[in-house]
N, C-alpha and C positions, 0 to 999 in steps of 0.2 A: 504494500500500500504506500509506504514512504516513497519508493521509487516512482510509482505512478503519480503521486502528489508532486514530487519534485520535477518530474518530466513535464507535467502540465503547467506548472506555474513558477518554477524556480529556474533562474539562469545559472548554469554552472559553466564558467568560462574556461576552466582548465581541468581536464580529466587526465589522470595519470593512472594507467592500468599496467599490468604485466605486458610484455611485448606482444602478446596475442590479444590481446584484449585492449543597524546600529542604535545598539542602545546608546542613549546620551545622558541617562541619569546615573546617580551613584548608588542605586539600590542594589543590595546584595541578593543574588539569585541562587537558590539551592535547587538544583535539578534532581528530581526523584529518580533514583537508579532503578530502571525497570527493563533495561534492554536485554536482548538475547545474544548479542554479539554478531548478528547477521547484518547484511547490508540494508535490509528493509527494517530491521529493528536493532540498531547498533547499541553497544554499551555506551554509557556516558563516562566521563572522567571519574565521577563518583563511584561507578561500578568497578572500574579498573582498580581504584585505590582500595576498595573494600573486598573484592573477590579474591579467592585463592588463585595462585598462578597455575594454569593448566598445561601450558606448553603448546596450545593449539592456536592457530590464527583466528583472530576475531576482528570485527569492524568496531571502531570507536568514533564517536562524534564529539567535537569540542571546538573551542575558539583558540586560534594561535595567538598567544598573549606575550610571547617572549622567547628567550633562549637561555641556556646555562652553559657558558663556555667551558668550565672545568668541573664545576659541582653546582648543586642547587644553591649553595651559599653565595655563588657569584652570579646568580640569575639577573638577567637584564629584561625589564618589561618596557622596552623602548623600541620604536620602529627603526632607530638608527643602530641597532645591534649589528655586529659584524660576524658573529659566530655562525658557521654553516653546518656544524656537526650534529645539531639537534634543534628541536623546537619544544616549547612548553605549550601544552593544551590545558584548558580549564573549561568548566561548565559556565563560567561567568566571563563575558567578553571584556570586562574592566578589571579582572583579577590582577593583583600585584602581590599575592601571597603564595609562596612556593608550596605551602602545605595543602593548597587547593588545586595543585597542578600535577600533571604527569609529564615526564620528559619523553620525547619521541626521538630515537636515534636515527640519524640520516647518514648511513654508512657508505653509500655509493654516490658517485658524481651525479647519477640520474636523479636520486632523491634530493640531493643538495640543490640541484638546479630547479627541481619541480616544487619543493616544499620549504626550503630554508628561508628564513626571514630576510637576509640580505638580498636574495634573488627574487623575493616576492613581497616587497615592502607594501604594495597595494593591498595585500591580503592580511596585513596586521590587524588583529582583533576580529577577523572574519572566521566564519564557520568552516570546518574541515571534517570530512569523513575519511578515515584512514584505516587501512587493514595491516595488521602486524601481529606479532606474538607478544603477549604480556610477559614481561621479564623484569628481573632486577637490573637497574641501570643507574648510573651516577651515584656511586657510593650506597648501593643497596636500596635505592628508591624504586618503587613499582613504576614501570613505564612500558613503552612499546619498543620492540626491536624487530629486525628482519622485516621491514616494511615491504609490502608487495603491491599495494594499490593505494591511491589517494584521489580525492575529489573535492575541489573547492566548492562550497555551497553558498555562492554569492546570493545574498538576500534572505537566506534561511535563518531564522532566529529561534534557537532552541530554548530560549528563556520564556517565550510566549506560550508554548504548548508543551505539556509533559509528554514523554515518549509514548506512554500508553494511549495517548490521544492522537498521535500522528496519523494513524490510518482513518480516523473519523472526521477529518477536516473536510468540509464541503465548501468548494469555492464558487 
């Protein structure tokens, strides 16, 4: 349902698949974790932070809010960040708290070009759907590694609708 919804009304300007394939207020948003890890019902950042690691690929949705050059202690929540090795995802597009983020490793030049903050400054604080393996990363923090797909969700606001309601939106 989410894919159908997005195909009908959301413009996704950059799709990155395997080779074959704004908020303006300061309100804190807590996204209820109800995802299944699929493309049509992805996990939220909250899900990844709270679920046990399974070693299986899953889809996760969140906002790119920054990067962490060497550790979460060095996180940068600025569009002018220069680190290309990872991004930080949050369920809140205005997040500046590393405790509410997960790091996403960008280990290849393909993913650095497609998803890194310096190469995608226009997507800062924008919604991203990404597929990877939940793993320990950056000094034992839960995050995503081995990225295999990603989709920028321009215009999609995960704070306005809870995941369990995504399929029931009537346009």
